[in-house]
C-alpha positions as CSV (number, residue, x, y, z in Angstrom):
1,M,0.0,0.0,0.0
2,R,2.8,2.4,0.9
3,L,4.7,1.4,-2.3
4,G,1.6,2.3,-4.3
5,F,1.5,5.7,-2.7
6,I,5.2,6.3,-3.3
7,R,4.8,5.4,-7.0
8,K,1.8,7.7,-7.3
9,V,3.7,10.7,-5.8
10,Y,6.9,10.2,-7.8
11,G,4.9,9.4,-11.0
12,I,3.2,12.8,-10.7
13,V,6.5,14.6,-9.9
14,A,8.2,12.9,-12.9
15,C,5.4,14.2,-15.2
16,Q,5.7,17.7,-13.7
17,V,9.5,17.8,-14.1
18,M,9.2,16.4,-17.7
19,A,6.6,19.1,-18.5
20,T,8.9,21.8,-17.0
21,A,11.9,20.5,-19.1
22,V,9.8,20.5,-22.3
23,T,8.6,24.1,-21.6
24,A,12.1,25.3,-20.9
25,A,13.4,23.7,-24.1
26,L,10.6,25.4,-26.1
27,C,11.2,28.8,-24.5
28,A,14.9,28.6,-25.0
29,G,14.4,27.5,-28.6
30,P,11.6,28.6,-31.0
31,L,9.8,30.8,-28.5
32,R,12.9,32.6,-27.3
33,P,12.4,35.9,-29.3
34,T,8.8,36.3,-28.0
35,I,9.6,35.4,-24.4
36,V,12.7,37.6,-24.2
37,G,10.9,40.5,-25.9
38,F,8.0,40.3,-23.4
39,V,10.3,40.2,-20.4
40,V,12.4,43.1,-21.7
41,H,9.5,45.4,-22.4
42,W,7.3,44.4,-19.5
43,P,9.5,43.1,-16.7
44,S,7.1,44.2,-13.9
45,A,4.2,42.5,-15.5
46,F,6.1,39.3,-15.7
47,K,7.4,39.5,-12.1
48,W,4.1,40.4,-10.4
49,G,2.1,38.2,-12.8
50,S,4.2,35.2,-11.9
51,L,4.1,36.0,-8.2
52,L,0.3,36.3,-8.2
53,A,-0.2,33.2,-10.4
54,T,2.0,31.1,-8.1
55,G,0.1,32.3,-5.1
56,L,-3.3,31.5,-6.7
57,A,-2.1,28.1,-7.8
58,L,-0.9,27.3,-4.2
59,L,-4.2,28.5,-2.8
60,I,-6.1,26.2,-5.2
61,C,-3.9,23.3,-4.3
62,H,-4.4,23.9,-0.5
63,V,-8.2,24.5,-0.7
64,G,-8.8,21.6,-3.0
65,K,-6.3,19.1,-1.7
66,N,-9.0,16.7,-0.5
67,S,-11.2,17.2,-3.6
68,Y,-10.8,15.5,-6.9
69,P,-10.4,16.8,-9.6
70,V,-9.6,20.2,-8.0
71,N,-6.4,18.9,-6.6
72,F,-5.2,17.7,-10.0
73,L,-6.3,21.0,-11.6
74,G,-4.3,22.9,-9.0
75,L,-1.2,20.8,-9.6
76,G,-1.6,21.3,-13.3
77,F,-1.9,25.1,-12.9
78,L,1.1,25.2,-10.5
79,T,3.2,23.1,-12.9
80,A,2.3,25.4,-15.8
81,V,3.2,28.6,-13.8
82,M,6.5,27.2,-12.5
83,S,7.4,25.7,-15.9
84,L,6.9,29.1,-17.5
85,D,9.1,30.7,-14.9
86,V,11.9,28.2,-15.6
87,G,11.3,28.7,-19.3
88,V,11.7,32.4,-19.1
89,M,15.0,32.0,-17.2
90,A,16.2,29.5,-19.8
91,A,15.2,31.9,-22.6
92,V,17.0,34.8,-21.1
93,A,20.1,32.8,-20.4
94,S,20.1,31.3,-23.9
95,A,19.8,34.8,-25.4
96,M,22.9,35.9,-23.4
97,G,24.9,33.0,-24.8
98,M,24.6,30.9,-21.6
99,G,22.7,28.0,-23.0
100,A,25.5,25.6,-22.0
101,V,25.2,26.8,-18.4
102,V,21.4,26.0,-18.4
103,A,22.2,22.5,-19.6
104,Q,24.8,22.0,-17.0
105,A,22.4,23.2,-14.3
106,A,19.8,20.8,-15.4
107,I,22.2,17.9,-15.4
108,I,23.6,18.8,-11.9
109,T,20.1,19.2,-10.5
110,A,19.0,15.9,-11.9
111,A,22.0,14.1,-10.4
112,L,21.6,15.9,-7.1
113,V,17.8,15.1,-6.8
114,T,18.4,11.5,-7.7
115,G,21.3,11.1,-5.3
116,L,19.4,12.7,-2.4
117,T,16.3,10.7,-3.0
118,I,18.2,7.4,-3.2
119,Y,20.2,8.3,-0.1
120,T,17.1,9.1,1.9
121,F,15.2,6.0,0.9
122,R,18.2,3.8,1.7
123,S,19.2,5.6,4.9
124,K,18.1,4.4,8.3
125,R,18.3,7.9,9.8
126,D,15.4,9.8,11.2
127,F,15.1,13.1,9.4
128,S,12.1,14.4,11.3
129,F,14.4,17.0,13.1
130,L,14.6,18.9,9.8
131,G,10.9,19.8,10.0
132,A,11.2,22.3,12.9
133,A,14.0,24.2,11.2
134,L,12.9,24.3,7.6
135,W,9.8,26.6,8.1
136,P,11.6,29.5,9.7
137,L,14.5,29.2,7.2
138,M,12.0,29.2,4.3
139,F,10.2,32.2,5.7
140,G,13.6,34.1,5.9
141,L,14.4,33.1,2.3
142,F,10.9,34.3,1.2
143,A,11.3,37.6,3.1
144,F,14.7,38.2,1.5
145,S,13.3,37.4,-2.0
146,L,10.4,39.9,-1.4
147,L,12.8,42.6,-0.3
148,S,15.0,42.0,-3.4
149,C,12.0,42.8,-5.6
150,F,12.2,46.4,-4.2
151,F,16.0,46.4,-3.8
152,P,17.5,44.5,-6.7
153,S,21.0,45.2,-5.4
154,L,20.4,42.6,-2.7
155,H,20.8,39.9,-5.4
156,T,24.2,41.0,-6.4
157,G,27.7,40.6,-5.0
158,I,28.8,38.3,-2.2
159,L,25.4,38.6,-0.4
160,G,23.5,37.4,-3.4
161,L,26.0,34.4,-3.8
162,I,25.6,33.5,-0.1
163,V,21.8,33.6,-0.2
164,S,21.9,31.5,-3.4
165,F,23.9,28.8,-1.7
166,A,21.7,29.0,1.4
167,G,18.6,28.6,-0.7
168,A,20.1,25.6,-2.5
169,A,20.9,24.0,0.9
170,I,17.4,24.7,2.2
171,F,15.7,23.1,-0.7
172,C,18.1,20.1,-0.6
173,A,17.0,19.7,3.1
174,Y,13.4,20.0,2.0
175,L,13.9,17.3,-0.6
176,V,15.4,15.0,2.0
177,Y,12.7,15.8,4.6
178,D,9.8,15.3,2.2
179,T,11.2,12.1,0.8
180,W,11.7,10.8,4.3
181,R,8.1,11.6,5.2
182,I,6.8,10.0,2.0
183,A,8.8,6.8,2.8
184,N,8.1,6.6,6.5
185,E,5.1,8.6,7.7
186,L,2.5,9.1,5.0
187,Q,-0.1,6.6,4.1
188,A,-1.7,6.0,0.7
189,S,-4.7,8.2,0.3
190,G,-6.0,10.3,-2.6
191,A,-5.9,13.4,-0.4
192,A,-2.3,13.1,0.7
193,H,-0.4,13.0,-2.5
194,S,-1.1,16.6,-3.6
195,P,0.8,18.6,-1.0
196,N,3.8,16.2,-1.2
197,T,4.1,16.4,-5.0
198,I,3.9,20.2,-4.6
199,W,6.9,20.3,-2.3
200,Q,8.9,17.8,-4.3
201,L,8.3,19.9,-7.5
202,I,9.1,23.2,-5.8
203,S,12.3,21.7,-4.2
204,T,13.5,20.3,-7.6
205,I,12.8,23.5,-9.5
206,Q,14.3,25.8,-6.9
207,L,17.5,23.7,-7.0
């Protein structure tokens, strides 16, 4: 029963990651001129539109997590929004001649996610202690990101580099914690897979 739940969660996450990869490839390829042109001419519209759309998608997922098909519609909406965010970043990086960097980042992320997932499933350690620390750390990261919208200089220099590394470490910890919960705590139910696929997807994309 637990194995069926694990397969369901990771099957959904795999579909979400695949959709994100396809969207990023399209945005960095044939759709690049349109995407880059929109971001250059209306950067605020993209920034706030993305923020509001993500918030709305998370709200739908939370409110409808126990209701089918609302939970799947929410997951689909969230996947579309986050895929477009990744696609925009891939398009901009490709336009700047950094397409190889995007490919390297994708390969490193895939290896990191796979390695952490396998390690957590095979490890006998109890990772429940991470739960108490991750929420305040995530709140701090969110607050910094919100401030950087008004003060872009916060994302530059040594401070920006430190926060980037800290964010990667936090989402690595989230990936381990959620994987541990899926393998050890959660039981197979139609209502439970939605929030877990959300956090697995967010952790993977943020990495």
